C-alpha positions as CSV (number, residue, x, y, z in Angstrom):
1,M,0.0,0.0,0.0
2,Q,1.2,3.5,-0.7
3,D,0.8,6.4,1.7
4,V,0.7,9.5,-0.4
5,Q,0.7,13.2,0.6
6,F,2.0,16.4,-1.0
7,F,5.7,17.1,-0.3
8,N,8.1,20.0,-0.4
9,P,11.6,18.4,-0.4
10,H,13.3,21.7,0.5
11,S,11.1,22.4,3.6
12,N,13.0,23.7,6.6
13,T,11.2,21.3,8.9
14,G,13.1,18.4,7.4
15,Q,9.9,16.3,7.2
16,L,8.7,14.5,4.2
17,T,5.1,15.2,3.5
18,M,4.9,12.5,0.9
19,S,6.1,8.9,1.2
20,V,5.7,5.6,-0.6
21,A,6.2,3.1,2.2
22,A,7.5,0.3,0.0
23,G,7.2,-2.7,2.3
24,F,7.4,-0.7,5.5
25,T,4.8,-0.6,8.3
26,T,2.3,2.3,7.9
27,P,3.0,4.9,10.6
28,T,0.2,6.0,12.9
29,T,1.7,9.1,14.6
30,S,3.7,12.1,13.3
31,T,6.9,10.9,14.9
32,E,6.5,7.4,13.3
33,K,5.6,9.0,10.0
34,S,8.7,11.2,10.0
35,A,10.9,8.2,10.8
36,A,9.2,6.2,8.0
37,D,9.8,9.1,5.6
38,D,13.5,9.2,6.5
39,M,13.8,5.4,6.2
40,T,12.1,5.5,2.8
41,W,14.9,7.4,1.0
42,H,17.6,5.9,3.3
43,G,16.3,2.5,2.2
44,E,16.7,3.5,-1.4
45,F,20.3,4.5,-0.9
46,L,21.0,1.3,1.0
47,E,19.5,-0.8,-1.8
48,I,21.7,1.0,-4.3
49,F,24.8,0.2,-2.3
50,L,23.8,-3.4,-1.7
51,K,23.2,-3.9,-5.4
52,N,26.5,-2.4,-6.3
53,Q,28.2,-4.6,-3.7
54,M,26.6,-7.8,-5.1
55,K,27.6,-6.8,-8.7
56,L,31.2,-6.1,-7.7
57,A,31.6,-8.9,-5.2
58,P,34.4,-10.6,-7.1
59,V,36.6,-7.5,-7.2
60,M,37.4,-7.2,-3.5
61,P,38.7,-10.8,-3.0
62,L,40.9,-10.3,-6.0
63,L,42.4,-7.2,-4.5
64,V,42.8,-9.0,-1.2
65,L,44.7,-11.9,-2.9
66,F,46.9,-9.4,-4.8
67,M,47.8,-7.6,-1.6
68,A,48.5,-10.8,0.3
69,V,50.6,-12.3,-2.4
70,T,52.6,-9.1,-2.9
71,S,53.2,-8.7,0.8
72,T,54.8,-12.1,1.1
73,L,57.8,-10.6,-0.5
74,W,58.7,-8.9,2.8
75,V,56.4,-10.5,5.5
76,P,55.8,-14.1,6.5
77,W,53.3,-15.9,4.4
78,L,51.3,-17.0,7.4
79,R,50.7,-13.4,8.5
80,A,49.6,-12.5,5.0
81,A,47.3,-15.5,4.7
82,T,45.7,-14.8,8.1
83,W,45.0,-11.3,7.0
84,A,43.6,-12.4,3.7
85,V,41.2,-14.9,5.3
86,G,39.9,-12.2,7.7
87,A,39.5,-9.6,4.9
88,I,37.7,-12.1,2.6
89,G,35.6,-13.3,5.5
90,C,34.4,-9.7,6.1
91,G,33.5,-9.5,2.4
92,L,31.5,-12.7,2.6
93,V,29.6,-11.6,5.7
94,Q,28.6,-8.4,3.9
95,L,27.6,-10.4,0.8
96,V,25.4,-12.7,2.9
97,L,23.8,-9.7,4.5
98,C,23.0,-8.3,1.0
99,K,21.2,-11.5,0.0
100,V,19.3,-11.7,3.3
101,Y,18.3,-8.1,3.0
102,F,16.5,-8.7,-0.3
103,S,14.8,-11.9,0.9
104,R,11.8,-10.2,2.6
105,K,10.1,-7.0,3.4
106,R,11.1,-5.0,6.5
107,S,9.4,-2.7,9.0
108,V,10.7,0.8,9.8
109,A,12.5,-0.4,13.0
110,E,14.1,-3.3,11.1
111,Q,15.2,-0.9,8.3
112,R,17.1,1.2,10.8
113,D,18.8,-1.9,12.3
114,W,19.8,-3.0,8.8
115,I,21.5,0.3,8.1
116,G,23.5,-0.2,11.4
117,M,24.5,-3.7,10.5
118,I,25.6,-2.9,7.0
119,A,27.6,0.1,8.3
120,A,29.2,-2.1,10.9
121,S,30.2,-4.7,8.3
122,E,31.7,-1.9,6.2
123,L,33.6,-0.6,9.2
124,F,35.1,-4.0,9.9
125,Q,36.1,-4.4,6.3
126,G,37.8,-1.0,6.3
127,M,39.6,-1.9,9.5
128,F,41.0,-5.1,7.9
129,W,42.3,-3.1,5.0
130,V,44.0,-0.7,7.4
131,L,45.9,-3.5,9.2
132,P,48.6,-4.0,6.5
133,L,49.8,-0.4,7.2
134,F,50.8,-1.6,10.7
135,F,51.5,-5.3,10.3
136,F,53.1,-5.3,6.8
137,W,55.0,-2.0,7.2
138,P,58.8,-2.4,6.7
139,N,60.7,0.3,8.4
140,S,63.7,-0.1,6.1
141,D,62.1,0.1,2.6
142,S,60.4,3.3,1.6
143,L,59.2,1.9,-1.8
144,Q,57.3,-0.9,-0.1
145,N,55.8,1.6,2.3
146,T,54.7,3.8,-0.6
147,F,53.2,0.7,-2.3
148,L,51.1,-0.1,0.9
149,V,49.9,3.5,1.1
150,A,49.0,3.6,-2.6
151,A,47.3,0.2,-2.4
152,I,45.1,1.3,0.6
153,I,44.2,4.5,-1.2
154,A,43.3,2.6,-4.3
155,V,41.1,0.2,-2.3
156,S,39.5,3.3,-0.7
157,V,38.7,4.7,-4.1
158,V,37.1,1.4,-5.1
159,R,34.9,1.4,-2.0
160,L,33.9,5.0,-2.8
161,L,32.6,3.8,-6.1
162,I,30.7,0.9,-4.6
163,V,29.3,2.8,-1.6
164,S,28.2,5.8,-3.9
165,N,26.5,8.5,-1.8
166,F,25.2,6.6,1.2
167,M,26.8,8.6,4.0
168,P,26.5,6.2,7.0
169,V,28.3,3.4,5.1
170,L,30.6,5.8,3.3
171,I,31.9,7.3,6.6
172,A,32.2,3.9,8.2
173,G,34.3,2.4,5.4
174,T,36.4,5.0,3.7
175,G,36.6,7.1,6.9
176,V,38.4,4.4,8.9
177,M,40.8,3.8,5.9
178,T,41.5,7.5,5.6
179,I,42.2,7.8,9.3
180,G,44.4,4.7,9.2
181,V,46.5,6.0,6.4
182,A,46.8,9.4,8.1
183,V,47.9,7.9,11.4
184,R,50.5,5.7,9.7
185,C,51.9,8.7,7.8
186,V,52.0,10.9,10.9
187,A,53.7,8.1,12.9
188,E,56.6,8.2,10.3
189,G,57.2,11.9,11.2
190,N,58.6,12.5,7.7
191,A,57.7,15.8,6.1
192,I,56.6,14.0,2.9
193,Y,54.4,11.6,4.9
194,L,53.0,14.4,7.0
195,S,52.1,16.3,3.8
196,L,50.5,13.1,2.4
197,A,48.4,12.7,5.6
198,G,47.2,16.2,5.3
199,L,46.3,15.8,1.6
200,I,44.5,12.5,2.3
201,I,42.4,14.0,5.1
202,T,41.6,17.1,3.0
203,L,40.5,15.0,0.0
204,E,38.4,12.8,2.3
205,V,36.6,15.9,3.8
206,F,36.1,17.3,0.3
207,Y,34.7,14.1,-1.1
208,L,32.4,13.7,1.9
209,F,31.1,17.3,1.3
210,V,30.5,16.5,-2.4
211,A,28.9,13.2,-1.5
212,R,26.6,15.0,0.9
213,Q,25.4,17.4,-1.8
214,L,25.0,14.5,-4.3
215,Q,23.0,12.6,-1.7
216,E,20.6,15.5,-1.2
217,T,20.1,15.8,-4.9
218,L,19.5,12.0,-5.2
219,R,17.2,12.2,-2.3
220,D,15.1,14.8,-3.9
221,M,15.0,12.8,-7.2
222,I,13.9,9.7,-5.2
223,I,11.1,11.7,-3.5
224,Y,9.9,13.3,-6.7
225,R,9.8,9.9,-8.3
226,Q,7.8,8.6,-5.3
227,Q,5.5,11.6,-5.8
228,K,5.1,10.7,-9.4
229,D,4.5,7.0,-8.7
230,G,1.9,7.9,-6.0
231,L,0.1,10.3,-8.3
232,I,0.1,7.8,-11.1
233,H,-1.3,5.2,-8.6
234,E,-4.0,7.6,-7.6
235,L,-4.8,8.5,-11.1
236,K,-5.1,4.9,-12.1
237,A,-7.4,4.2,-9.1
238,E,-9.5,7.2,-10.0
239,R,-9.7,6.1,-13.6
240,D,-10.7,2.6,-12.6
241,R,-13.3,4.1,-10.2
242,A,-14.6,6.4,-12.9
243,D,-14.8,3.5,-15.4
244,A,-16.7,1.5,-12.9
245,E,-19.1,4.4,-12.2
246,R,-19.6,5.0,-15.9
247,Q,-20.3,1.3,-16.5
248,K,-22.7,1.4,-13.6
249,A,-24.4,4.5,-15.0
250,E,-24.7,2.9,-18.4
251,N,-26.2,-0.2,-17.0
252,A,-28.6,1.8,-15.0
253,N,-29.5,3.9,-18.0
254,R,-30.1,0.7,-20.1
255,A,-32.1,-0.8,-17.3
256,K,-34.2,2.4,-17.0
257,S,-34.8,2.5,-20.8
258,S,-35.7,-1.2,-20.8
259,F,-38.0,-0.7,-17.9
260,L,-39.8,2.3,-19.4
261,A,-40.2,0.5,-22.7
262,N,-41.6,-2.6,-21.2
263,M,-43.8,-0.8,-18.7
264,S,-45.1,1.5,-21.4
265,H,-45.8,-1.4,-23.7
266,E,-47.7,-3.2,-20.9
267,L,-49.7,-0.1,-20.0
268,R,-50.8,0.5,-23.6
269,T,-52.8,-2.7,-23.9
270,P,-55.2,-2.1,-21.0
271,L,-55.2,1.6,-21.8
272,N,-56.5,1.0,-25.3
273,A,-59.3,-1.1,-23.8
274,I,-60.2,1.8,-21.5
275,L,-60.2,4.2,-24.3
276,G,-62.4,2.0,-26.5
277,F,-65.0,1.3,-23.8
278,S,-65.1,4.9,-22.6
279,E,-65.7,6.0,-26.2
280,V,-68.5,3.5,-26.6
281,L,-70.1,4.9,-23.4
282,E,-69.6,8.5,-24.4
283,R,-71.2,8.0,-27.8
284,E,-73.9,5.8,-26.4
285,M,-73.3,3.3,-29.2
286,F,-75.5,0.6,-27.5
287,G,-78.3,2.9,-26.5
288,P,-78.8,6.0,-24.5
289,L,-77.7,6.2,-20.9
290,S,-80.4,6.9,-18.3
291,N,-78.2,9.3,-16.4
292,R,-76.5,12.1,-18.4
293,A,-73.6,12.3,-15.8
294,Y,-72.4,8.8,-16.9
295,R,-71.7,10.0,-20.4
296,D,-69.8,13.0,-19.0
297,Y,-67.8,10.7,-16.8
298,A,-67.0,8.5,-19.8
299,G,-65.8,11.6,-21.7
300,D,-63.5,12.5,-18.8
301,I,-62.2,8.9,-18.7
302,N,-61.6,9.1,-22.5
303,S,-59.8,12.4,-22.4
304,S,-57.6,11.4,-19.4
305,G,-56.8,8.1,-21.1
306,R,-55.8,9.9,-24.3
307,Y,-53.5,12.2,-22.2
308,L,-52.0,9.2,-20.5
309,L,-51.5,7.4,-23.9
310,G,-49.7,10.5,-25.2
311,L,-47.5,10.5,-22.2
312,I,-46.7,6.8,-22.7
313,N,-45.9,7.4,-26.3
314,D,-43.5,10.2,-25.4
315,I,-41.8,7.9,-22.8
316,L,-41.4,5.3,-25.5
317,D,-40.0,7.8,-28.0
318,L,-37.5,9.2,-25.4
319,S,-36.4,5.7,-24.4
320,R,-35.8,4.7,-28.0
321,I,-33.9,8.0,-28.7
322,E,-31.7,7.5,-25.5
323,A,-31.1,3.9,-26.4
324,G,-30.2,4.8,-30.0
325,R,-32.8,2.5,-31.5
326,V,-34.5,5.1,-33.6
327,E,-34.0,4.3,-37.3
328,M,-33.7,7.3,-39.6
329,R,-35.2,7.3,-43.0
330,D,-33.8,10.3,-44.8
331,E,-36.0,11.9,-47.5
332,P,-36.2,15.3,-49.1
333,M,-38.7,17.5,-47.3
334,M,-39.9,21.1,-47.1
335,L,-39.9,22.1,-43.5
336,T,-42.9,24.2,-44.2
337,T,-44.9,21.0,-44.7
338,A,-44.1,20.0,-41.1
339,L,-45.3,23.4,-39.8
340,Q,-48.5,23.1,-41.8
341,N,-49.1,19.6,-40.5
342,A,-48.6,20.7,-37.0
343,Q,-50.9,23.7,-37.5
344,H,-53.6,21.5,-38.9
345,L,-53.3,18.9,-36.1
346,L,-53.4,21.4,-33.3
347,G,-55.8,23.8,-34.9
348,M,-58.7,22.9,-32.6
349,K,-56.6,23.1,-29.5
350,A,-55.4,26.5,-30.5
351,A,-58.9,27.6,-31.3
352,E,-60.0,26.6,-27.8
353,K,-57.6,29.2,-26.3
354,D,-58.3,31.6,-29.1
355,T,-54.6,31.5,-30.0
356,F,-53.6,32.7,-33.4
357,V,-50.9,30.5,-35.1
358,D,-49.0,32.2,-37.9
359,I,-46.5,30.6,-40.4
360,Q,-43.8,32.8,-41.9
361,V,-41.5,31.3,-44.5
362,E,-38.7,32.8,-46.5
363,P,-39.2,32.5,-50.3
364,N,-37.2,29.9,-52.3
365,L,-36.3,27.8,-49.4
366,P,-34.5,24.5,-50.3
367,K,-35.6,21.1,-49.2
368,V,-33.9,19.4,-46.3
369,M,-32.7,15.8,-46.2
370,C,-34.4,14.4,-43.0
371,D,-36.7,11.9,-41.4
372,Q,-40.1,13.2,-42.2
373,R,-41.8,11.5,-39.2
374,A,-39.2,12.9,-36.8
375,V,-39.5,16.5,-38.2
376,N,-43.3,16.3,-38.0
377,Q,-42.9,15.3,-34.3
378,I,-40.5,18.1,-33.7
379,A,-42.9,20.7,-35.1
380,I,-45.9,19.1,-33.2
381,N,-44.0,19.1,-29.9
382,L,-42.9,22.7,-30.3
383,L,-46.3,24.0,-31.3
384,T,-48.0,22.0,-28.5
385,N,-45.7,23.7,-25.9
386,A,-46.2,27.1,-27.5
387,V,-50.0,26.8,-27.5
388,K,-50.0,25.4,-23.9
389,F,-48.0,28.3,-22.5
390,S,-49.6,31.1,-24.6
391,P,-52.1,33.3,-22.9
392,P,-55.8,33.4,-24.1
393,K,-55.9,35.3,-27.4
394,G,-52.2,34.8,-27.7
395,R,-50.0,34.6,-30.8
396,V,-47.6,31.9,-32.0
397,V,-45.3,32.4,-34.9
398,M,-43.8,29.4,-36.7
399,S,-41.1,30.2,-39.2
400,V,-38.4,28.6,-41.5
401,K,-35.4,30.5,-42.7
402,R,-31.8,30.1,-43.9
403,T,-28.9,30.6,-41.5
404,A,-25.6,32.4,-42.2
405,A,-23.8,29.1,-42.1
406,G,-25.9,27.7,-44.9
407,G,-28.3,25.6,-42.7
408,V,-32.0,25.9,-42.3
409,A,-33.6,26.9,-39.0
410,L,-37.2,26.0,-37.9
411,S,-38.4,28.1,-35.0
412,V,-41.6,28.4,-32.9
413,K,-42.1,31.6,-30.9
414,D,-44.9,32.4,-28.4
415,N,-45.8,35.3,-26.2
416,G,-46.3,33.3,-23.1
417,P,-44.7,33.9,-19.6
418,G,-41.3,32.8,-20.8
419,I,-38.6,30.8,-19.0
420,P,-36.2,32.2,-16.4
421,R,-32.7,32.2,-17.8
422,L,-31.3,30.0,-15.1
423,E,-33.9,27.3,-16.1
424,I,-33.2,27.3,-19.8
425,D,-30.6,24.5,-19.8
426,H,-32.7,22.5,-17.3
427,A,-35.7,22.7,-19.6
428,L,-33.9,20.3,-22.0
429,S,-33.6,17.6,-19.4
430,A,-36.1,14.8,-19.3
431,F,-39.1,15.1,-16.9
432,S,-38.1,18.7,-16.0
433,R,-40.8,21.3,-15.4
434,G,-40.0,24.9,-14.9
435,S,-41.1,27.0,-11.9
436,I,-43.7,28.9,-14.0
437,A,-45.3,25.6,-15.2
438,A,-45.5,24.3,-11.7
439,K,-46.8,27.6,-10.3
440,N,-49.6,27.9,-12.9
441,A,-50.4,24.2,-12.7
442,I,-49.8,23.7,-16.4
443,D,-50.1,20.1,-17.3
444,G,-47.2,18.2,-18.9
445,A,-44.4,15.7,-18.0
446,G,-41.5,17.7,-19.4
447,L,-40.7,15.3,-22.3
448,G,-41.5,17.5,-25.3
449,L,-38.2,19.5,-25.5
450,P,-36.0,16.5,-24.6
451,I,-37.5,14.5,-27.4
452,V,-37.0,17.4,-29.8
453,K,-33.4,17.7,-28.6
454,G,-32.7,14.0,-29.2
455,L,-34.3,14.1,-32.7
456,M,-32.3,17.1,-33.7
457,E,-29.0,15.5,-32.5
458,M,-29.9,12.5,-34.6
459,H,-30.0,14.9,-37.6
460,G,-26.7,16.5,-36.6
461,G,-28.5,19.7,-35.7
462,S,-28.9,21.8,-32.6
463,I,-31.6,23.3,-30.5
464,D,-31.5,26.8,-28.9
465,I,-33.9,28.4,-26.5
466,I,-34.3,32.2,-26.4
467,S,-36.4,33.3,-23.5
468,D,-36.8,35.4,-20.4
469,V,-39.5,36.0,-17.8
470,G,-42.3,38.0,-19.4
471,Q,-40.7,38.0,-22.9
472,G,-42.1,34.8,-24.3
473,T,-40.1,31.9,-25.6
474,E,-38.6,31.1,-29.0
475,V,-37.2,27.6,-29.7
476,I,-34.9,27.4,-32.8
477,C,-34.0,24.0,-34.3
478,T,-31.2,24.3,-36.8
479,F,-30.4,21.7,-39.5
480,P,-26.8,21.8,-40.7
481,A,-25.8,22.8,-44.1
482,T,-24.9,19.2,-45.0
483,R,-28.6,18.3,-44.9
484,V,-29.7,21.3,-47.1
485,L,-30.5,20.3,-50.7
486,S,-29.6,23.3,-52.8
487,G,-28.7,23.6,-56.5
488,P,-27.9,20.3,-58.3
489,R,-28.3,18.3,-55.1
490,N,-31.9,19.4,-54.7
491,E,-32.6,18.4,-58.3
492,L,-31.0,15.0,-57.9
493,A,-32.6,14.3,-54.5
494,T,-36.1,15.2,-55.7
495,S,-35.8,13.5,-59.0
496,P,-38.2,10.6,-59.6
497,A,-35.3,8.5,-60.8
498,I,-33.8,8.5,-57.3
499,A,-36.0,6.0,-55.6
500,S,-33.4,4.3,-53.3
501,E,-33.0,5.6,-49.8
502,T,-29.3,4.7,-50.0
503,Q,-28.9,7.0,-53.0
504,R,-30.6,9.8,-51.2
505,K,-28.3,9.5,-48.2
506,L,-25.2,9.5,-50.5
507,I,-26.6,12.7,-52.1
508,S,-27.2,14.3,-48.8
509,L,-23.6,13.5,-47.6
510,T,-22.0,15.1,-50.7
511,G,-21.8,18.8,-50.9
C-alpha cells in the first residue's frame, strides 16, 4: 500500500510530506511518520549500495589476494594468509547480509537496524584493510611503504565507487581507511608523509562534502519519483473508479430505458381497452344512458386516457432515442410542410384558447434531407408547448429561414410567460418542469423538449432556446448545411429516378 501526501523536499522542517512506504509498516503518529519518511529514502540508498556490492563482489577478493601475495615478499606468508582470510571473511559476511536483505520486506525499525548492520560490516572491512599499514609495514624500505599507502588509497577509491553517496556506510568504510593512512603517515614523522596525511584527510573531507550534496540531490530525485508514482497510482485508481461508475451508470440507463419501454408497452394494452370502452359509453353506441352524468364521466375517462396514452408514447420515444434505437429514413422534405401539418393537427386546441398560429417562411427555401416523421414530431411538440403556454388570445409564430452558415432553421415563438434564464438548460432535461409551469399548474411531464433535442441531435442539428420572464419563448431548431439540398443536389434528390434511400443518403452527404 502507498501512503501519499504532498511534499516539499526543501522544507526547513526536514519532514517528508509524501512517502511511498515500500514494504514498511504504515505509521500512525507524526513521529513514526517522520521516521518512516526518512527510512524511505535511506532505504533507497541502502539498496543502491547493496546492489553495487553484489555486482562487484568478485573485485574485493581479487584485491585481497593481490595484496596478500605481494606482501609475502617482505612479510611471513602465514601473516599475509591470516589477514587475507579475515578480509575475505568480512566481504563474505557483507555479501550474505546483502542476500538476506532482499529476501523479505522490512518494517521501519528493522530498516534502521539493517543500516546499522551494513555500516558495521563496512567498518570491519575498512579496519581489515588498514591492518597491512601496521603489520606489513617495513621500516627499512620506503618503496614498499609507498606501495602499501597507494594500495590502501586505491582500495578506498574502489569502496567510494561501490558505496556511492550513502553517507553512513561511506563514513564507516572510507573514513576508517583514511584515518588509518593518516595515522600511519603521521607516525613516520617524515615531512613527505606528513604532507601526504594532510592531503588524504583534505581529500576525504572534500569528497564527503561532495557526496553529501549528491546525496541530497539524489534524495530529492527519489522523493519526486515517489510523488510521481503515488500520483500515477491515484490517477489509475480514480480512472478505474470512474470507469466502474460510468459502467454502472450505463447499465442503470439501459435498465431504465428497458423498464420504461416494457412498462409503457404493458400499459398501452389495457389503456386501449379503457379508451375503447369509454368512447363507446360516451357516444352511447349501445343505446342512450339513463343518467347524463355517466356520459360526461365517460368523456372524462376518455380524455384522461388519451392524455396518458400520449405520455406513454412520449416515454417510448424518449427511451428509443436515448437507447439509439430510432432508425432514420432520410427523404427530401420542405420544413414548411411539417409546420402546416402541426398547425392542422393542433388547430382545434389553439382555437379553444383563441390562440392565433401564424406561419412565416422565406421564399425559395430549399428542401432538407431528413426523417419526415421525426421532423413532424419536432414541429408538433414545439407547437404544443407554444399553445399550452400562450395566454388566451395569444399569438404563436412558426417560421423557417436560412442561416448564415448555410443551414435551415425551424423556429416556434410564443408570447407566453417565458422561461427564467437559469432554467433554460434545465428545460432540455427529461421530466423537468419549470417553476412557471409548476406555479400555474400547467399540465405536462417535461418530455417534449428533450424529445426534440434528441431528434435534432440524430440529424446532426442543434436546438436553442431564447427566453426570459415575461418575454415569451422562442425555440430554434437548426439543421446543418450538409442536410440542405440546394442547387444540383436538390434536383438530384427530388428526381423521380432517385428512388433508393441509400442513393438519397449519398446525395445528402455530398456537398
